[in-house]
N, CA and C atoms as an extended XYZ file, in Angstrom:
552
Properties=species:S:1:pos:R:3:atomname:S:1:resname:S:1:resid:I:1 pbc="F F F"
N       -65.894      -41.357       -3.904 N   UNK     1
C       -64.772      -41.782       -4.634 CA  UNK     1
C       -63.973      -40.595       -5.149 C   UNK     1
N       -64.696      -39.567       -5.513 N   UNK     2
C       -64.003      -38.367       -5.983 CA  UNK     2
C       -63.142      -37.765       -4.893 C   UNK     2
N       -63.607      -37.847       -3.666 N   UNK     3
C       -62.841      -37.276       -2.569 CA  UNK     3
C       -61.569      -38.082       -2.333 C   UNK     3
N       -61.621      -39.425       -2.591 N   UNK     4
C       -60.434      -40.241       -2.434 CA  UNK     4
C       -59.418      -39.904       -3.512 C   UNK     4
N       -59.859      -39.740       -4.771 N   UNK     5
C       -58.974      -39.340       -5.857 CA  UNK     5
C       -58.412      -37.964       -5.583 C   UNK     5
N       -59.249      -37.100       -5.071 N   UNK     6
C       -58.812      -35.741       -4.762 CA  UNK     6
C       -57.723      -35.756       -3.698 C   UNK     6
N       -57.840      -36.614       -2.681 N   UNK     7
C       -56.828      -36.731       -1.626 CA  UNK     7
C       -55.516      -37.256       -2.179 C   UNK     7
N       -55.574      -38.246       -3.081 N   UNK     8
C       -54.358      -38.782       -3.689 CA  UNK     8
C       -53.704      -37.737       -4.591 C   UNK     8
N       -54.521      -36.994       -5.297 N   UNK     9
C       -53.991      -35.955       -6.179 CA  UNK     9
C       -53.310      -34.868       -5.364 C   UNK     9
N       -53.935      -34.469       -4.245 N   UNK    10
C       -53.333      -33.450       -3.388 CA  UNK    10
C       -52.003      -33.937       -2.819 C   UNK    10
N       -51.972      -35.222       -2.428 N   UNK    11
C       -50.748      -35.777       -1.860 CA  UNK    11
C       -49.654      -35.833       -2.931 C   UNK    11
N       -50.003      -36.282       -4.134 N   UNK    12
C       -49.035      -36.343       -5.229 CA  UNK    12
C       -48.532      -34.943       -5.573 C   UNK    12
N       -49.435      -33.978       -5.609 N   UNK    13
C       -49.026      -32.595       -5.888 CA  UNK    13
C       -48.088      -32.086       -4.795 C   UNK    13
N       -48.388      -32.450       -3.549 N   UNK    14
C       -47.532      -32.013       -2.444 CA  UNK    14
C       -46.124      -32.585       -2.605 C   UNK    14
N       -46.030      -33.921       -2.866 N   UNK    15
C       -44.719      -34.546       -3.026 CA  UNK    15
C       -43.994      -33.999       -4.254 C   UNK    15
N       -44.703      -33.747       -5.322 N   UNK    16
C       -44.115      -33.196       -6.538 CA  UNK    16
C       -43.551      -31.793       -6.261 C   UNK    16
N       -44.343      -30.988       -5.549 N   UNK    17
C       -43.901      -29.621       -5.236 CA  UNK    17
C       -42.747      -29.638       -4.237 C   UNK    17
N       -42.811      -30.523       -3.246 N   UNK    18
C       -41.729      -30.622       -2.259 CA  UNK    18
C       -40.434      -31.055       -2.936 C   UNK    18
N       -40.515      -32.033       -3.829 N   UNK    19
C       -39.347      -32.496       -4.561 CA  UNK    19
C       -38.780      -31.382       -5.452 C   UNK    19
N       -39.644      -30.609       -6.066 N   UNK    20
C       -39.193      -29.483       -6.902 CA  UNK    20
C       -38.461      -28.437       -6.062 C   UNK    20
N       -38.960      -28.168       -4.850 N   UNK    21
C       -38.307      -27.200       -3.962 CA  UNK    21
C       -36.935      -27.719       -3.533 C   UNK    21
N       -36.852      -29.005       -3.200 N   UNK    22
C       -35.570      -29.591       -2.769 CA  UNK    22
C       -34.555      -29.548       -3.911 C   UNK    22
N       -34.958      -30.007       -5.090 N   UNK    23
C       -34.049      -30.004       -6.243 CA  UNK    23
C       -33.661      -28.567       -6.613 C   UNK    23
N       -34.618      -27.663       -6.582 N   UNK    24
C       -34.324      -26.248       -6.872 CA  UNK    24
C       -33.372      -25.654       -5.845 C   UNK    24
N       -33.545      -26.017       -4.569 N   UNK    25
C       -32.637      -25.524       -3.518 CA  UNK    25
C       -31.220      -26.019       -3.728 C   UNK    25
N       -31.083      -27.322       -4.049 N   UNK    26
C       -29.753      -27.883       -4.305 CA  UNK    26
C       -29.130      -27.227       -5.533 C   UNK    26
N       -29.925      -27.069       -6.581 N   UNK    27
C       -29.419      -26.450       -7.803 CA  UNK    27
C       -29.031      -24.985       -7.569 C   UNK    27
N       -29.679      -24.313       -6.653 N   UNK    28
C       -29.358      -22.915       -6.385 CA  UNK    28
C       -28.216      -22.734       -5.404 C   UNK    28
N       -28.055      -23.671       -4.472 N   UNK    29
C       -27.022      -23.511       -3.445 CA  UNK    29
C       -25.625      -23.789       -4.001 C   UNK    29
N       -25.507      -24.687       -4.979 N   UNK    30
C       -24.192      -24.999       -5.546 CA  UNK    30
C       -23.558      -23.754       -6.183 C   UNK    30
N       -24.246      -23.017       -7.064 N   UNK    31
C       -23.622      -21.804       -7.615 CA  UNK    31
C       -23.413      -20.721       -6.550 C   UNK    31
N       -24.282      -20.689       -5.549 N   UNK    32
C       -24.124      -19.683       -4.494 CA  UNK    32
C       -22.839      -19.935       -3.703 C   UNK    32
N       -22.549      -21.185       -3.391 N   UNK    33
C       -21.315      -21.523       -2.668 CA  UNK    33
C       -20.098      -21.232       -3.546 C   UNK    33
N       -20.171      -21.590       -4.826 N   UNK    34
C       -19.061      -21.319       -5.747 CA  UNK    34
C       -18.818      -19.815       -5.866 C   UNK    34
N       -19.892      -19.047       -5.940 N   UNK    35
C       -19.748      -17.589       -6.020 CA  UNK    35
C       -19.159      -17.004       -4.751 C   UNK    35
N       -19.547      -17.510       -3.613 N   UNK    36
C       -19.022      -17.024       -2.333 CA  UNK    36
C       -17.538      -17.344       -2.208 C   UNK    36
N       -17.135      -18.539       -2.630 N   UNK    37
C       -15.706      -18.899       -2.599 CA  UNK    37
C       -14.903      -17.959       -3.497 C   UNK    37
N       -15.413      -17.674       -4.676 N   UNK    38
C       -14.723      -16.777       -5.594 CA  UNK    38
C       -14.647      -15.365       -5.014 C   UNK    38
N       -15.700      -14.921       -4.394 N   UNK    39
C       -15.735      -13.578       -3.802 CA  UNK    39
C       -14.735      -13.454       -2.664 C   UNK    39
N       -14.607      -14.483       -1.837 N   UNK    40
C       -13.715      -14.435       -0.678 CA  UNK    40
C       -12.288      -14.851       -1.000 C   UNK    40
N       -12.007      -15.320       -2.203 N   UNK    41
C       -10.686      -15.807       -2.576 CA  UNK    41
C        -9.555      -14.804       -2.330 C   UNK    41
N        -9.690      -13.522       -2.659 N   UNK    42
C        -8.581      -12.588       -2.417 CA  UNK    42
C        -8.212      -12.457       -0.944 C   UNK    42
N        -9.121      -12.735       -0.049 N   UNK    43
C        -8.824      -12.635        1.376 CA  UNK    43
C        -7.863      -13.716        1.835 C   UNK    43
N        -7.784      -14.813        1.083 N   UNK    44
C        -6.911      -15.917        1.459 CA  UNK    44
C        -5.466      -15.680        1.037 C   UNK    44
N        -5.238      -14.792        0.059 N   UNK    45
C        -3.894      -14.573       -0.456 CA  UNK    45
C        -3.062      -13.739        0.511 C   UNK    45
N        -1.799      -14.079        0.596 N   UNK    46
C        -0.872      -13.328        1.434 CA  UNK    46
C        -0.414      -12.081        0.681 C   UNK    46
N         0.110      -11.126        1.429 N   UNK    47
C         0.648       -9.909        0.844 CA  UNK    47
C         1.915      -10.234        0.058 C   UNK    47
N         2.283       -9.374       -0.897 N   UNK    48
C         3.480       -9.567       -1.702 CA  UNK    48
C         4.754       -9.189       -0.960 C   UNK    48
N         4.652       -8.693        0.268 N   UNK    49
C         5.819       -8.289        1.035 CA  UNK    49
C         6.553       -9.529        1.521 C   UNK    49
N         7.856       -9.524        1.325 N   UNK    50
C         8.670      -10.654        1.758 CA  UNK    50
C         8.692      -10.728        3.277 C   UNK    50
N         8.712      -11.944        3.848 N   UNK    51
C         8.703      -12.066        5.311 CA  UNK    51
C         9.967      -11.502        5.953 C   UNK    51
N        11.062      -11.413        5.196 N   UNK    52
C        12.309      -10.906        5.759 CA  UNK    52
C        12.315       -9.386        5.903 C   UNK    52
N        11.346       -8.720        5.343 N   UNK    53
C        11.312       -7.262        5.444 CA  UNK    53
C        10.639       -6.629        4.247 C   UNK    53
N        11.016       -5.396        4.006 N   UNK    54
C        10.427       -4.618        2.925 CA  UNK    54
C        11.238       -4.848        1.648 C   UNK    54
N        10.587       -5.179        0.546 N   UNK    55
C        11.333       -5.418       -0.685 CA  UNK    55
C        11.926       -4.120       -1.245 C   UNK    55
N        13.048       -4.251       -1.927 N   UNK    56
C        13.682       -3.096       -2.566 CA  UNK    56
C        12.992       -2.803       -3.887 C   UNK    56
N        12.774       -1.515       -4.148 N   UNK    57
C        12.131       -1.071       -5.381 CA  UNK    57
C        13.110       -0.172       -6.127 C   UNK    57
N        13.341       -0.472       -7.399 N   UNK    58
C        14.236        0.361       -8.208 CA  UNK    58
C        13.599        1.721       -8.413 C   UNK    58
N        14.374        2.782       -8.097 N   UNK    59
C        13.839        4.135       -8.192 CA  UNK    59
C        14.477        4.923       -9.325 C   UNK    59
N        15.805        4.862       -9.441 N   UNK    60
C        16.510        5.632      -10.455 CA  UNK    60
C        17.895        5.041      -10.662 C   UNK    60
N        18.698        5.746      -11.439 N   UNK    61
C        20.094        5.336      -11.615 CA  UNK    61
C        20.983        6.289      -10.835 C   UNK    61
N        22.183        5.858      -10.542 N   UNK    62
C        23.134        6.679       -9.806 CA  UNK    62
C        23.520        7.914      -10.611 C   UNK    62
N        23.513        7.789      -11.933 N   UNK    63
C        23.844        8.932      -12.797 CA  UNK    63
C        22.835       10.067      -12.669 C   UNK    63
N        21.606        9.769      -12.260 N   UNK    64
C        20.567       10.800      -12.124 CA  UNK    64
C        20.748       11.629      -10.854 C   UNK    64
N        21.651       11.193       -9.968 N   UNK    65
C        21.896       11.927       -8.723 CA  UNK    65
C        23.200       12.716       -8.852 C   UNK    65
N        23.103       14.035       -8.862 N   UNK    66
C        24.332       14.833       -8.972 CA  UNK    66
C        25.178       14.734       -7.700 C   UNK    66
N        26.443       15.066       -7.823 N   UNK    67
C        27.380       15.001       -6.694 CA  UNK    67
C        27.264       16.194       -5.754 C   UNK    67
N        26.366       17.140       -6.032 N   UNK    68
C        26.296       18.370       -5.238 CA  UNK    68
C        25.643       18.186       -3.864 C   UNK    68
N        25.057       17.009       -3.575 N   UNK    69
C        24.452       16.752       -2.278 CA  UNK    69
C        23.047       17.305       -2.113 C   UNK    69
N        22.527       17.941       -3.157 N   UNK    70
C        21.172       18.504       -3.100 CA  UNK    70
C        20.164       17.379       -3.347 C   UNK    70
N        19.159       17.256       -2.483 N   UNK    71
C        18.165       16.189       -2.667 CA  UNK    71
C        17.335       16.384       -3.933 C   UNK    71
N        17.003       15.265       -4.558 N   UNK    72
C        16.132       15.261       -5.728 CA  UNK    72
C        14.948       14.356       -5.416 C   UNK    72
N        13.788       14.787       -5.859 N   UNK    73
C        12.556       14.029       -5.598 CA  UNK    73
C        12.317       13.043       -6.741 C   UNK    73
N        12.009       11.794       -6.372 N   UNK    74
C        11.736       10.748       -7.352 CA  UNK    74
C        10.454       10.013       -6.969 C   UNK    74
N         9.629        9.699       -7.970 N   UNK    75
C         8.445        8.879       -7.664 CA  UNK    75
C         8.870        7.433       -7.435 C   UNK    75
N         8.126        6.739       -6.613 N   UNK    76
C         8.356        5.310       -6.382 CA  UNK    76
C         7.225        4.574       -7.092 C   UNK    76
N         7.604        3.765       -8.074 N   UNK    77
C         6.631        3.023       -8.874 CA  UNK    77
C         6.766        1.540       -8.563 C   UNK    77
N         5.635        0.881       -8.426 N   UNK    78
C         5.647       -0.558       -8.145 CA  UNK    78
C         4.384       -1.194       -8.699 C   UNK    78
N         4.412       -2.512       -8.790 N   UNK    79
C         3.218       -3.259       -9.168 CA  UNK    79
C         2.350       -3.398       -7.934 C   UNK    79
N         1.057       -3.243       -8.131 N   UNK    80
C         0.127       -3.276       -7.009 CA  UNK    80
C        -1.020       -4.232       -7.344 C   UNK    80
N        -1.391       -5.060       -6.373 N   UNK    81
C        -2.503       -5.979       -6.558 CA  UNK    81
C        -3.590       -5.606       -5.567 C   UNK    81
N        -4.789       -5.414       -6.084 N   UNK    82
C        -5.928       -5.029       -5.258 CA  UNK    82
C        -7.069       -5.994       -5.565 C   UNK    82
N        -7.264       -6.962       -4.696 N   UNK    83
C        -8.270       -8.014       -4.880 CA  UNK    83
C        -8.003       -8.739       -6.192 C   UNK    83
N        -8.828       -8.564       -7.207 N   UNK    84
C        -8.662       -9.277       -8.461 CA  UNK    84
C        -7.886       -8.474       -9.488 C   UNK    84
N        -7.605       -7.213       -9.215 N   UNK    85
C        -6.957       -6.350      -10.200 CA  UNK    85
C        -5.462       -6.246       -9.942 C   UNK    85
N        -4.687       -6.239      -11.022 N   UNK    86
C        -3.247       -6.065      -10.923 CA  UNK    86
C        -2.882       -4.811      -11.714 C   UNK    86
N        -2.178       -3.888      -11.057 N   UNK    87
C        -1.766       -2.641      -11.690 CA  UNK    87
C        -0.249       -2.660      -11.822 C   UNK    87
N         0.258       -2.334      -12.998 N   UNK    88
C         1.681       -2.389      -13.267 CA  UNK    88
C         2.267       -0.983      -13.250 C   UNK    88
N         3.379       -0.828      -12.504 N   UNK    89
C         4.133        0.429      -12.456 CA  UNK    89
C         3.279        1.643      -12.080 C   UNK    89
N         2.598        1.572      -10.967 N   UNK    90
C         1.786        2.687      -10.487 CA  UNK    90
C         2.529        3.407       -9.362 C   UNK    90
N         2.325        4.722       -9.214 N   UNK    91
C         2.986        5.449       -8.125 CA  UNK    91
C         2.430        5.020       -6.765 C   UNK    91
N         3.342        4.665       -5.856 N   UNK    92
C         2.933        4.296       -4.498 CA  UNK    92
C         3.490        5.282       -3.475 C   UNK    92
N         4.235        6.259       -3.934 N   UNK    93
C         4.826        7.253       -3.048 CA  UNK    93
C         5.957        7.981       -3.747 C   UNK    93
N         6.777        8.664       -2.941 N   UNK    94
C         7.923        9.392       -3.486 CA  UNK    94
C         9.010        9.478       -2.422 C   UNK    94
N        10.233        9.684       -2.880 N   UNK    95
C        11.374        9.808       -1.978 CA  UNK    95
C        12.268       10.951       -2.437 C   UNK    95
N        13.006       11.512       -1.484 N   UNK    96
C        14.099       12.426       -1.799 CA  UNK    96
C        15.379       11.616       -1.695 C   UNK    96
N        16.176       11.648       -2.757 N   UNK    97
C        17.473       10.975       -2.767 CA  UNK    97
C        18.564       12.015       -2.890 C   UNK    97
N        19.690       11.779       -2.199 N   UNK    98
C        20.840       12.674       -2.343 CA  UNK    98
C        22.108       11.899       -2.086 C   UNK    98
N        23.161       12.365       -2.766 N   UNK    99
C        24.480       11.796       -2.524 CA  UNK    99
C        25.111       12.559       -1.370 C   UNK    99
N        25.708       11.815       -0.470 N   UNK   100
C        26.395       12.434        0.662 CA  UNK   100
C        27.850       12.704        0.260 C   UNK   100
N        28.567       13.519        1.050 N   UNK   101
C        29.973       13.800        0.720 CA  UNK   101
C        30.851       12.543        0.629 C   UNK   101
N        30.492       11.480        1.360 N   UNK   102
C        31.275       10.245        1.285 CA  UNK   102
C        30.780        9.319        0.165 C   UNK   102
N        30.035        9.890       -0.798 N   UNK   103
C        29.544        9.225       -2.008 CA  UNK   103
C        28.581        8.070       -1.729 C   UNK   103
N        27.823        8.172       -0.660 N   UNK   104
C        26.743        7.222       -0.391 CA  UNK   104
C        25.431        7.896       -0.775 C   UNK   104
N        24.364        7.133       -0.811 N   UNK   105
C        23.050        7.671       -1.164 CA  UNK   105
C        22.134        7.561        0.046 C   UNK   105
N        21.458        8.658        0.364 N   UNK   106
C        20.465        8.689        1.442 CA  UNK   106
C        19.082        8.840        0.830 C   UNK   106
N        18.098        8.216        1.456 N   UNK   107
C        16.705        8.312        1.001 CA  UNK   107
C        15.827        8.746        2.159 C   UNK   107
N        14.955        9.719        1.879 N   UNK   108
C        13.976       10.189        2.857 CA  UNK   108
C        12.587       10.103        2.240 C   UNK   108
N        11.644        9.617        3.012 N   UNK   109
C        10.254        9.609        2.563 CA  UNK   109
C         9.774       11.057        2.513 C   UNK   109
N         9.007       11.413        1.483 N   UNK   110
C         8.557       12.802        1.313 CA  UNK   110
C         7.393       13.169        2.230 C   UNK   110
N         6.866       12.221        2.974 N   UNK   111
C         5.698       12.465        3.824 CA  UNK   111
C         6.140       13.010        5.181 C   UNK   111
N         5.545       14.123        5.591 N   UNK   112
C         5.839       14.724        6.892 CA  UNK   112
C         5.261       13.832        7.995 C   UNK   112
N         6.060       13.531        9.019 N   UNK   113
C         5.578       12.667       10.096 CA  UNK   113
C         4.505       13.307       10.976 C   UNK   113
N         4.254       14.596       10.802 N   UNK   114
C         3.256       15.264       11.637 CA  UNK   114
C         1.835       14.962       11.179 C   UNK   114
N         1.520       15.357        9.943 N   UNK   115
C         0.142       15.200        9.480 CA  UNK   115
C         0.028       14.519        8.121 C   UNK   115
N         1.149       14.041        7.586 N   UNK   116
C         1.099       13.296        6.336 CA  UNK   116
C         1.163       14.127        5.074 C   UNK   116
N         1.489       15.414        5.171 N   UNK   117
C         1.636       16.251        3.982 CA  UNK   117
C         2.975       15.960        3.313 C   UNK   117
N         3.080       16.268        2.025 N   UNK   118
C         4.347       16.107        1.318 CA  UNK   118
C         5.222       17.318        1.608 C   UNK   118
N         6.472       17.071        2.012 N   UNK   119
C         7.406       18.158        2.283 CA  UNK   119
C         8.054       18.618        0.979 C   UNK   119
N         8.490       19.859        0.968 N   UNK   120
C         9.192       20.444       -0.181 CA  UNK   120
C        10.618       20.742        0.224 C   UNK   120
N        11.540       20.581       -0.719 N   UNK   121
C        12.911       20.991       -0.447 CA  UNK   121
C        13.068       22.439       -0.883 C   UNK   121
N        13.492       23.296        0.035 N   UNK   122
C        13.703       24.717       -0.254 CA  UNK   122
C        15.202       24.909       -0.450 C   UNK   122
N        15.621       24.981       -1.703 N   UNK   123
C        17.049       25.032       -2.035 CA  UNK   123
C        17.732       26.269       -1.456 C   UNK   123
N        17.028       27.420       -1.460 N   UNK   124
C        17.630       28.670       -0.956 CA  UNK   124
C        18.009       28.549        0.524 C   UNK   124
N        17.231       27.805        1.283 N   UNK   125
C        17.488       27.655        2.719 CA  UNK   125
C        18.222       26.352        3.034 C   UNK   125
N        18.265       25.437        2.070 N   UNK   126
C        18.954       24.168        2.272 CA  UNK   126
C        18.258       23.255        3.259 C   UNK   126
N        16.904       23.315        3.293 N   UNK   127
C        16.174       22.438        4.203 CA  UNK   127
C        14.826       22.037        3.612 C   UNK   127
N        14.161       21.132        4.323 N   UNK   128
C        12.833       20.679        3.921 CA  UNK   128
C        11.797       21.425        4.741 C   UNK   128
N        10.685       21.767        4.094 N   UNK   129
C         9.616       22.501        4.757 CA  UNK   129
C         8.296       21.804        4.487 C   UNK   129
N         7.539       21.575        5.558 N   UNK   130
C         6.193       21.033        5.407 CA  UNK   130
C         5.250       22.219        5.226 C   UNK   130
N         4.555       22.310        4.104 N   UNK   131
C         3.676       23.456        3.860 CA  UNK   131
C         2.411       23.466        4.726 C   UNK   131
N         2.087       22.358        5.348 N   UNK   132
C         0.854       22.289        6.136 CA  UNK   132
C         0.981       22.955        7.507 C   UNK   132
N         2.101       22.712        8.200 N   UNK   133
C         2.239       23.256        9.550 CA  UNK   133
C         3.616       23.845        9.800 C   UNK   133
N         4.356       24.127        8.737 N   UNK   134
C         5.677       24.763        8.795 CA  UNK   134
C         6.705       23.987        9.595 C   UNK   134
N         6.630       22.678        9.609 N   UNK   135
C         7.694       21.879       10.213 CA  UNK   135
C         8.926       22.037        9.332 C   UNK   135
N        10.074       22.187        9.963 N   UNK   136
C        11.319       22.434        9.253 CA  UNK   136
C        12.294       21.292        9.547 C   UNK   136
N        12.936       20.775        8.485 N   UNK   137
C        13.859       19.645        8.610 CA  UNK   137
C        15.175       19.992        7.929 C   UNK   137
N        16.279       19.492        8.482 N   UNK   138
C        17.594       19.719        7.884 CA  UNK   138
C        17.747       18.875        6.627 C   UNK   138
N        18.869       19.051        5.942 N   UNK   139
C        19.130       18.332        4.696 CA  UNK   139
C        19.146       16.818        4.911 C   UNK   139
N        19.566       16.359        6.098 N   UNK   140
C        19.584       14.917        6.356 CA  UNK   140
C        18.293       14.415        7.011 C   UNK   140
N        17.264       15.272        7.101 N   UNK   141
C        15.938       14.862        7.573 CA  UNK   141
C        15.665       15.092        9.038 C   UNK   141
N        16.645       15.569        9.793 N   UNK   142
C        16.431       15.806       11.228 CA  UNK   142
C        15.591       17.061       11.441 C   UNK   142
N        14.946       17.142       12.607 N   UNK   143
C        14.164       18.335       12.944 CA  UNK   143
C        15.098       19.540       13.056 C   UNK   143
N        14.778       20.629       12.389 N   UNK   144
C        15.613       21.834       12.418 CA  UNK   144
C        15.172       22.784       13.512 C   UNK   144
N        13.952       22.631       14.000 N   UNK   145
C        13.417       23.543       15.006 CA  UNK   145
C        12.781       22.722       16.132 C   UNK   145
N        13.205       22.979       17.348 N   UNK   146
C        12.668       22.238       18.502 CA  UNK   146
C        11.178       22.499       18.704 C   UNK   146
N        10.677       23.638       18.219 N   UNK   147
C         9.254       23.970       18.362 CA  UNK   147
C         8.391       23.385       17.241 C   UNK   147
N         8.989       22.606       16.392 N   UNK   148
C         8.283       22.024       15.253 CA  UNK   148
C         7.125       21.146       15.733 C   UNK   148
N         5.987       21.199       15.043 N   UNK   149
C         4.865       20.331       15.435 CA  UNK   149
C         5.101       18.861       15.062 C   UNK   149
N         6.104       18.595       14.245 N   UNK   150
C         6.377       17.214       13.858 CA  UNK   150
C         6.933       16.434       15.047 C   UNK   150
N         6.400       15.242       15.309 N   UNK   151
C         6.852       14.459       16.462 CA  UNK   151
C         8.202       13.760       16.257 C   UNK   151
N         8.680       13.705       15.003 N   UNK   152
C         9.955       13.036       14.733 CA  UNK   152
C        10.554       13.585       13.439 C   UNK   152
N        11.768       13.152       13.168 N   UNK   153
C        12.455       13.548       11.941 CA  UNK   153
C        11.780       12.894       10.734 C   UNK   153
N        12.187       13.322        9.534 N   UNK   154
C        11.693       12.659        8.328 CA  UNK   154
C        12.137       11.203        8.369 C   UNK   154
N        11.348       10.335        7.781 N   UNK   155
C        11.630        8.907        7.821 CA  UNK   155
C        12.680        8.543        6.777 C   UNK   155
N        13.832        8.071        7.258 N   UNK   156
C        14.868        7.611        6.343 CA  UNK   156
C        14.541        6.183        5.923 C   UNK   156
N        14.981        5.839        4.740 N   UNK   157
C        14.694        4.522        4.181 CA  UNK   157
C        15.989        3.841        3.762 C   UNK   157
N        15.998        2.531        3.791 N   UNK   158
C        17.162        1.751        3.388 CA  UNK   158
C        17.383        1.917        1.885 C   UNK   158
N        18.654        2.127        1.501 N   UNK   159
C        19.018        2.313        0.096 CA  UNK   159
C        20.073        1.288       -0.283 C   UNK   159
N        19.955        0.793       -1.490 N   UNK   160
C        20.975       -0.107       -2.028 CA  UNK   160
C        21.323        0.356       -3.431 C   UNK   160
N        22.638        0.477       -3.690 N   UNK   161
C        23.111        0.835       -5.025 CA  UNK   161
C        23.865       -0.362       -5.572 C   UNK   161
N        23.380       -0.879       -6.691 N   UNK   162
C        23.998       -2.055       -7.292 CA  UNK   162
C        24.007       -1.890       -8.804 C   UNK   162
N        25.169       -1.997       -9.386 N   UNK   163
C        25.341       -1.856      -10.841 CA  UNK   163
C        24.760       -0.539      -11.354 C   UNK   163
N        24.927        0.535      -10.582 N   UNK   164
C        24.470        1.853      -11.004 CA  UNK   164
C        22.981        2.096      -10.833 C   UNK   164
N        22.251        1.155      -10.238 N   UNK   165
C        20.811        1.299      -10.023 CA  UNK   165
C        20.560        1.550       -8.536 C   UNK   165
N        19.770        2.586       -8.255 N   UNK   166
C        19.433        2.937       -6.872 CA  UNK   166
C        18.070        2.328       -6.543 C   UNK   166
N        18.061        1.467       -5.520 N   UNK   167
C        16.823        0.829       -5.062 CA  UNK   167
C        16.566        1.241       -3.624 C   UNK   167
N        15.287        1.382       -3.284 N   UNK   168
C        14.889        1.838       -1.952 CA  UNK   168
C        13.888        0.852       -1.353 C   UNK   168
N        14.058        0.575       -0.068 N   UNK   169
C        13.071       -0.223        0.675 CA  UNK   169
C        11.972        0.745        1.103 C   UNK   169
N        11.035        0.982        0.197 N   UNK   170
C        10.019        2.021        0.423 CA  UNK   170
C         8.904        1.522        1.324 C   UNK   170
N         8.562        2.368        2.301 N   UNK   171
C         7.384        2.128        3.117 CA  UNK   171
C         6.952        3.445        3.759 C   UNK   171
N         5.678        3.511        4.075 N   UNK   172
C         5.132        4.671        4.772 CA  UNK   172
C         4.972        4.336        6.248 C   UNK   172
N         4.968        5.392        7.067 N   UNK   173
C         4.828        5.232        8.508 CA  UNK   173
C         3.652        6.072        8.989 C   UNK   173
N         3.074        5.677       10.115 N   UNK   174
C         1.934        6.406       10.670 CA  UNK   174
C         2.353        7.823       11.035 C   UNK   174
N         1.522        8.780       10.686 N   UNK   175
C         1.781       10.184       11.010 CA  UNK   175
C         1.302       10.488       12.418 C   UNK   175
N         1.906       11.513       13.025 N   UNK   176
C         1.468       11.990       14.324 CA  UNK   176
C         2.008       11.215       15.511 C   UNK   176
N         2.924       10.282       15.281 N   UNK   177
C         3.479        9.468       16.363 CA  UNK   177
C         4.976        9.742       16.495 C   UNK   177
N         5.505        9.727       17.698 N   UNK   178
C         6.946        9.936       17.861 CA  UNK   178
C         7.779        8.721       17.436 C   UNK   178
N         7.155        7.524       17.402 N   UNK   179
C         7.867        6.333       16.957 CA  UNK   179
C         7.454        5.971       15.542 C   UNK   179
N         8.322        5.255       14.847 N   UNK   180
C         8.051        4.861       13.455 CA  UNK   180
C         7.260        3.561       13.439 C   UNK   180
N         5.985        3.656       13.115 N   UNK   181
C         5.123        2.477       13.011 CA  UNK   181
C         4.736        2.337       11.538 C   UNK   181
N         5.196        1.246       10.881 N   UNK   182
C         4.880        1.068        9.457 CA  UNK   182
C         3.378        0.973        9.215 C   UNK   182
N         2.951        1.567        8.102 N   UNK   183
C         1.560        1.462        7.667 CA  UNK   183
C         1.458        0.170        6.883 C   UNK   183
N         0.489       -0.647        7.218 N   UNK   184
C         0.364       -1.929        6.507 CA  UNK   184
C        -0.488       -1.800        5.289 C   UNK   184
């Protein structure tokens, strides 16, 4: 008789333990799925870039650009979202802005198309110089030397002046390529 009670007890213990494992599994899988959805949520969001193109970013005022035609370097500040974090007014790059003789504004990305170094404007020579490989560019961003290691001219950017505010469609391009391929 003891062996019969023992068999029933073992069976009851088995069902009790099996039920505990099932309930524990269900209780554990629900938070795991919720956590996975939360973790993968940023991957579902689209980029802040407008489908029509690159958004304009306010860089400076027209008053900050002298009429002498000499380029001035300005930081490009924008809001940036990285997964769950939002950063306000952080530097995302820089541009050289200058007024042309016909009173328009030109913008050049400061990144050398050869290896991605920042170019410097050398006022004494009236041109841009890449300190990494001595690529030389004219005031309007064109290659000044045919032997330059840079595969293309400096990257010009779209500029809009409205109500005295200078805005630039800022974007970076892949270095080392003869064609302009935007960096995503």
